[in-house]
C-alpha positions as CSV (number, residue, x, y, z in Angstrom):
1,M,0.0,0.0,0.0
2,S,1.4,3.5,-0.9
3,K,2.4,6.0,1.7
4,E,-0.3,8.4,0.6
5,R,-3.0,5.7,0.9
6,C,-1.7,4.7,4.3
7,T,-2.0,8.3,5.5
8,I,-5.5,8.6,4.2
9,L,-6.4,5.4,5.9
10,R,-5.0,6.6,9.2
11,C,-7.0,9.8,9.0
12,L,-10.2,7.8,8.2
13,I,-9.6,5.5,11.1
14,A,-9.0,8.4,13.4
15,L,-12.3,10.0,12.2
16,S,-14.1,6.8,12.9
17,L,-12.5,6.7,16.4
18,V,-13.8,10.2,17.0
19,A,-17.3,9.2,16.1
20,C,-17.2,6.1,18.2
21,S,-15.6,7.9,21.2
22,F,-18.1,10.7,21.0
23,S,-21.0,8.1,21.3
24,A,-19.1,6.4,24.1
25,V,-18.7,9.6,26.0
26,A,-22.4,10.2,25.9
27,R,-23.2,6.6,26.9
28,D,-20.5,5.5,29.3
29,D,-18.7,8.5,30.9
30,A,-21.8,10.7,31.0
31,R,-19.8,13.8,30.0
32,V,-22.1,16.7,29.9
33,R,-22.1,20.4,28.8
34,A,-22.1,23.2,31.3
35,R,-25.9,23.9,31.1
36,D,-26.6,20.3,32.1
37,L,-24.9,21.1,35.4
38,G,-26.9,24.4,35.8
39,V,-23.9,26.5,34.7
40,A,-25.4,29.1,32.3
41,P,-23.4,32.3,32.3
42,G,-25.1,35.6,31.6
43,I,-28.7,36.5,30.8
44,F,-29.1,35.9,27.0
45,A,-30.4,32.6,25.6
46,P,-28.1,30.4,23.5
47,G,-28.8,29.6,19.9
48,T,-30.3,26.3,18.7
49,H,-27.0,24.3,19.1
50,N,-25.3,26.6,21.6
51,A,-22.4,26.6,19.2
52,I,-20.5,28.9,16.9
53,T,-22.4,27.4,14.1
54,D,-25.6,29.1,15.3
55,V,-24.2,32.1,13.4
56,A,-25.7,31.4,10.0
57,G,-23.2,30.1,7.4
58,V,-20.4,29.3,9.9
59,R,-19.2,25.7,9.6
60,V,-16.7,23.6,11.6
61,G,-14.7,20.6,10.5
62,Q,-12.4,18.5,12.7
63,V,-9.9,15.7,12.3
64,T,-8.6,13.9,15.3
65,L,-5.2,12.1,15.0
66,K,-4.5,9.2,17.3
67,E,-1.6,7.0,16.2
68,G,-0.1,4.3,18.5
69,D,0.8,5.5,22.0
70,T,2.3,8.8,21.0
71,V,0.2,10.9,18.6
72,R,-2.7,12.8,20.2
73,T,-3.4,15.9,18.2
74,G,-5.6,17.2,15.4
75,V,-7.0,20.0,13.3
76,T,-10.1,22.2,13.8
77,A,-11.3,24.3,10.8
78,I,-13.7,27.2,11.0
79,L,-15.2,28.5,7.8
80,P,-16.9,31.9,8.0
81,H,-19.4,31.2,5.1
82,P,-20.0,28.6,2.4
83,G,-18.4,30.7,-0.4
84,N,-14.8,31.4,-1.3
85,V,-13.5,33.5,1.6
86,Y,-10.7,35.0,-0.6
87,R,-13.2,36.4,-3.1
88,S,-15.8,37.3,-0.5
89,R,-13.9,38.5,2.6
90,V,-15.2,39.0,6.1
91,P,-14.1,41.8,8.4
92,A,-12.0,40.5,11.3
93,A,-9.7,41.6,14.0
94,L,-7.3,39.9,16.5
95,H,-6.7,40.8,20.1
96,V,-3.6,39.5,21.8
97,G,-4.1,39.0,25.5
98,N,-0.6,37.5,25.9
99,G,1.6,36.9,22.9
100,F,3.4,33.8,23.8
101,G,2.4,31.9,20.7
102,K,2.4,31.4,17.0
103,F,-0.6,32.9,15.1
104,I,0.1,32.8,11.4
105,G,-1.5,35.6,9.4
106,S,-2.2,37.8,12.4
107,T,-0.4,40.9,11.2
108,Q,-2.2,41.1,7.9
109,V,-5.6,40.5,9.6
110,N,-5.1,43.5,11.8
111,E,-3.5,45.6,9.1
112,L,-6.3,45.1,6.5
113,G,-9.1,44.2,9.0
114,E,-10.3,41.1,7.1
115,L,-10.1,37.3,6.7
116,E,-9.3,35.9,3.3
117,T,-9.1,32.2,4.3
118,P,-10.8,29.9,6.8
119,I,-9.3,29.6,10.3
120,L,-7.3,26.6,11.3
121,L,-6.4,25.5,14.9
122,T,-3.8,22.8,15.5
123,C,-0.7,22.0,17.6
124,T,2.3,24.4,18.0
125,L,4.9,22.7,15.8
126,C,2.3,21.9,13.2
127,V,1.1,25.4,12.4
128,W,3.5,25.8,9.4
129,K,2.5,22.4,7.9
130,A,-1.2,23.3,8.4
131,A,-0.7,26.7,6.8
132,D,1.1,25.2,3.8
133,A,-1.7,22.6,3.3
134,M,-4.4,25.2,3.5
135,A,-2.6,27.4,1.0
136,D,-2.5,24.5,-1.4
137,W,-6.2,23.8,-0.8
138,M,-7.2,27.5,-1.3
139,L,-5.1,27.9,-4.4
140,A,-6.9,24.9,-5.9
141,Q,-10.3,26.4,-5.4
142,P,-12.2,27.9,-8.4
143,D,-11.3,31.4,-9.6
144,M,-8.0,31.3,-7.8
145,Q,-5.7,30.7,-10.8
146,Q,-4.2,34.2,-10.8
147,V,-3.7,34.5,-7.0
148,R,-0.1,35.2,-6.0
149,S,-0.5,36.2,-2.4
150,L,-2.5,34.5,0.3
151,N,-2.8,35.2,4.0
152,V,-3.6,31.9,5.6
153,V,-4.7,32.1,9.3
154,V,-3.6,29.4,11.7
155,G,-3.6,29.4,15.5
156,E,-2.1,26.9,17.9
157,T,-1.7,25.6,21.4
158,N,1.0,23.3,22.7
159,D,-0.1,19.7,23.3
160,G,3.4,18.4,23.8
161,G,2.6,16.6,27.0
162,L,0.1,14.1,25.5
163,N,1.3,14.3,22.0
164,D,4.7,13.6,20.3
165,I,4.7,17.2,19.1
166,R,8.3,17.0,17.6
167,A,7.0,14.4,15.1
168,R,4.8,17.1,13.7
169,P,2.1,14.6,12.9
170,V,-0.5,16.8,11.2
171,T,-0.7,16.0,7.5
172,A,-2.0,17.8,4.5
173,D,-4.7,15.1,4.2
174,A,-5.9,15.9,7.7
175,V,-6.1,19.6,6.9
176,R,-8.0,19.0,3.7
177,H,-10.4,16.7,5.4
178,A,-11.1,19.2,8.2
179,L,-11.8,21.9,5.6
180,E,-13.9,19.8,3.3
181,S,-15.9,18.1,6.0
182,A,-16.8,21.3,7.7
183,K,-20.6,21.6,8.4
184,E,-23.2,23.5,10.2
185,G,-25.1,22.1,13.3
186,A,-23.8,20.6,16.5
187,V,-20.0,20.8,17.1
188,Q,-18.1,18.0,18.8
189,E,-16.4,19.1,22.0
190,G,-13.7,18.0,24.4
191,S,-10.8,15.7,23.3
192,V,-11.3,16.1,19.6
193,G,-9.7,18.0,16.7
194,A,-7.2,20.6,17.8
195,G,-8.2,19.8,21.4
196,T,-7.2,16.1,21.3
197,G,-4.0,16.6,23.4
198,T,-4.7,19.8,25.3
199,V,-4.8,20.4,29.1
200,A,-6.6,23.1,31.0
201,F,-6.4,23.9,34.7
202,G,-4.6,20.6,35.2
203,W,-7.5,18.6,33.7
204,K,-8.1,17.5,30.2
205,G,-9.0,20.5,28.1
206,G,-10.1,20.7,24.4
207,I,-12.6,22.2,22.0
208,G,-15.6,24.0,23.5
209,T,-18.3,26.1,21.9
210,S,-21.3,28.3,22.9
211,S,-23.5,31.0,21.5
212,R,-25.9,33.7,22.4
213,R,-28.9,35.1,20.5
214,L,-29.9,38.7,21.4
215,P,-33.6,39.7,21.7
216,A,-35.1,41.4,18.7
217,S,-35.2,44.7,20.7
218,L,-31.4,44.5,20.8
219,G,-31.0,43.7,17.2
220,G,-31.6,39.9,17.2
221,W,-27.9,39.3,16.5
222,T,-26.2,36.0,17.2
223,V,-22.7,35.6,18.7
224,G,-20.9,32.3,18.6
225,V,-17.7,31.2,20.2
226,L,-15.3,28.3,19.7
227,V,-12.2,27.8,22.0
228,Q,-9.1,25.5,22.0
229,S,-8.4,25.4,25.7
230,N,-4.8,24.6,26.9
231,F,-4.1,27.0,29.8
232,G,-4.0,27.2,33.5
233,G,-4.8,29.2,36.6
234,V,-7.2,28.7,39.5
235,L,-10.5,27.3,38.1
236,Q,-13.7,28.9,39.1
237,V,-17.1,28.0,37.7
238,S,-19.8,30.7,37.9
239,G,-17.8,32.0,40.8
240,A,-17.5,28.7,42.7
241,P,-13.9,28.0,43.7
242,V,-13.7,24.6,41.9
243,G,-9.9,24.5,41.5
244,R,-9.3,25.1,45.2
245,E,-11.9,22.6,46.3
246,L,-10.6,20.0,43.9
247,D,-7.1,20.7,45.2
248,R,-5.7,21.4,41.8
249,Y,-4.6,24.9,40.8
250,A,-1.6,27.0,39.7
251,F,1.1,27.7,42.3
252,Q,-0.5,25.1,44.6
253,N,2.8,23.8,46.0
254,A,4.2,27.3,46.5
255,V,1.2,28.3,48.6
256,A,1.5,25.1,50.7
257,L,5.3,25.7,51.2
258,Q,4.6,29.3,52.2
259,A,2.2,28.2,54.8
260,D,4.8,25.9,56.3
261,D,7.6,28.5,55.9
262,R,9.6,26.1,53.7
263,H,11.2,26.2,50.3
264,G,10.8,23.7,47.5
265,L,10.6,23.1,43.8
266,A,8.5,25.5,41.7
267,D,5.2,24.1,40.5
268,D,2.6,24.7,37.8
269,R,2.5,28.4,37.0
270,G,-0.7,28.3,34.9
271,D,1.2,28.3,31.6
272,G,-0.4,27.1,28.4
273,S,-2.5,28.8,25.7
274,I,-6.0,29.4,24.5
275,I,-7.3,30.4,21.1
276,I,-10.8,32.0,21.2
277,V,-12.7,32.6,18.0
278,I,-15.8,34.8,18.1
279,A,-18.2,34.9,15.1
280,T,-21.2,37.2,14.8
281,D,-23.8,38.2,12.3
282,A,-23.9,41.7,13.8
283,P,-22.6,44.0,11.1
284,L,-19.4,45.2,12.8
285,S,-16.5,47.0,11.3
286,D,-13.0,45.6,11.9
287,R,-12.6,48.4,14.4
288,N,-15.5,47.3,16.5
289,L,-14.5,43.7,16.0
290,R,-11.2,44.5,17.6
291,R,-13.2,45.9,20.5
292,L,-15.3,42.7,20.5
293,A,-12.2,40.5,20.5
294,S,-10.8,42.3,23.5
295,R,-13.9,41.3,25.5
296,G,-13.0,37.7,25.0
297,M,-10.3,38.2,27.7
298,M,-13.1,39.1,30.2
299,G,-14.8,35.7,29.6
300,L,-11.4,34.0,30.0
301,G,-10.7,35.8,33.2
302,R,-14.0,34.7,34.7
303,T,-12.9,31.1,34.5
304,G,-9.8,31.8,36.6
305,S,-7.0,32.5,34.1
306,S,-4.5,35.2,34.8
307,A,-3.0,35.1,31.3
308,S,0.3,33.8,32.7
309,N,3.7,34.6,31.2
310,G,3.9,31.3,29.2
311,S,0.3,31.4,27.9
312,G,-0.5,32.5,24.4
313,D,-4.0,34.0,24.7
314,Y,-5.5,35.1,21.3
315,V,-9.0,36.2,20.4
316,L,-10.0,36.4,16.8
317,A,-13.4,38.0,15.9
318,F,-15.2,38.2,12.6
319,S,-18.5,39.3,11.2
320,T,-20.5,37.3,8.6
321,A,-23.0,40.1,7.9
322,E,-23.5,40.7,4.1
323,S,-23.6,44.5,4.7
324,V,-19.9,44.5,5.8
325,R,-18.7,41.8,3.4
326,R,-15.7,42.8,1.2
327,T,-15.5,41.7,-2.4
328,F,-11.9,41.1,-3.3
329,D,-11.6,43.3,-6.4
330,A,-14.2,45.9,-5.6
331,P,-12.8,49.4,-6.3
332,R,-15.0,50.9,-3.6
333,L,-16.8,49.4,-0.6
334,E,-20.2,50.5,0.5
335,T,-21.0,49.1,3.9
336,S,-23.6,49.5,6.6
337,E,-22.3,48.8,10.1
338,L,-23.7,48.8,13.6
339,A,-23.1,52.1,15.4
340,N,-20.9,52.2,18.5
341,E,-23.9,52.8,20.8
342,Q,-25.4,49.5,19.6
343,T,-22.5,47.2,20.4
344,S,-22.9,46.8,24.1
345,A,-25.3,43.8,24.0
346,V,-23.0,42.1,21.5
347,F,-20.1,42.6,23.9
348,Q,-22.1,41.2,26.8
349,A,-23.1,38.1,24.7
350,S,-19.5,37.4,23.7
351,V,-18.2,37.6,27.3
352,D,-20.8,35.1,28.4
353,A,-20.4,32.8,25.5
354,V,-16.6,32.7,25.9
355,E,-16.9,31.7,29.5
356,E,-19.4,28.9,28.7
357,A,-17.4,27.6,25.8
358,I,-14.4,27.2,28.1
359,Y,-16.5,25.2,30.6
360,N,-17.8,23.1,27.8
361,S,-14.2,22.3,26.6
362,L,-13.5,21.0,30.1
363,F,-16.7,19.2,31.0
364,M,-16.9,17.4,27.6
365,A,-13.3,16.3,27.6
366,T,-12.4,12.7,28.4
367,T,-9.4,11.2,30.0
368,V,-6.6,10.9,27.5
369,S,-3.3,8.9,27.6
370,G,-0.5,9.4,25.2
371,N,3.2,10.0,24.9
372,G,3.8,8.4,28.3
373,E,1.4,10.6,30.1
374,T,-2.3,10.5,31.3
375,V,-4.4,13.6,31.8
376,E,-7.7,13.0,33.6
377,A,-11.0,14.5,32.8
378,I,-12.4,16.8,35.5
379,P,-14.5,14.6,37.7
380,L,-18.1,15.6,37.1
381,D,-19.5,13.9,40.3
382,R,-17.2,16.0,42.5
383,L,-17.9,19.0,40.4
384,R,-21.6,18.6,40.9
385,E,-21.1,18.5,44.7
386,I,-19.1,21.7,44.7
387,L,-21.6,23.5,42.5
388,R,-24.5,22.3,44.7
389,R,-22.8,23.7,47.8
390,H,-22.6,27.0,46.0
391,G,-26.2,27.1,44.9
392,I,-25.7,25.9,41.4
393,T,-27.9,22.9,40.5
394,P,-28.9,21.2,37.2
395,P,-32.1,22.4,35.5
396,A,-35.3,20.6,36.3
397,K,-36.2,18.0,33.6
């Protein structure tokens, strides 16, 4: 069998494993989303799927790579709309909370204020391979024959604990499959795609998503969020000190040693990274999308992150509204955007959706072993007890 066919076969097997494991999670491990535990940040209702895909036209595709005992990584693709993003660009902006990371394409996004490719998320040492593969894929699309410049957008977090990251296992086939399989509707969460090998707050992290739909009186806009969580801190859930009560949090050993007036080895400092992607159908300019992206850090902070020195914290926001869409070769743009005074509800929705998406990435993640390590999923039974003590209970059925 050829090397190319072997690679394709491995990807297909991995995808089958994802589908099987997703069913197993629901059946055996009883992993649940935040709302099933009574955790529903904010005041606005979620969209139909409580996912980034509730923003009409946004699609998500994921490939999970699990090979032997060492490879635990993957790719997550976010497509802003069904058309050619290069030809029909969406306004966008990136906010850097802490820049310890590799975000390919970020400077041009902020310079021109637009996306011209889908967004890929993957592992740190695979960003260049993913970018190269997406460039090939984009250049092969219809009406791209004369394109000589392309700003591919790829973000990452470091899954080098559970994944043999130095092997750089993400393939062009995996990237193409993530892009071509992207769809609307429910989004798989937890230990899948780019979140396969990630860790958050000392527990298994991963992919999480959430959305908010504003009332008609506030414009009726939808805000959707997807995160790749791989960071640390002192976990709190709707204000409940979960990290402290589960006895797992950043600087834990240092705090204990200080209490005993002793010195010892340094411990977890909350390092890691998170990529936050915010989509909305509210007609926002890239200037107001930059303001929207900065609010993502507020949702991150609510969960207990302090954006530590070694954490790459990036928030990318884009608008799918037709009234702000940018045709590639248009000599002049005529747009109709939301006024500054009308953005506050969109900001509120994004903060709440970011917070919930992070919780979903944790609560839906399963225990993963790889590369000689095992990272446990956060224990939901103990989490329920903590939340109950703090007045947070599951909704009545």
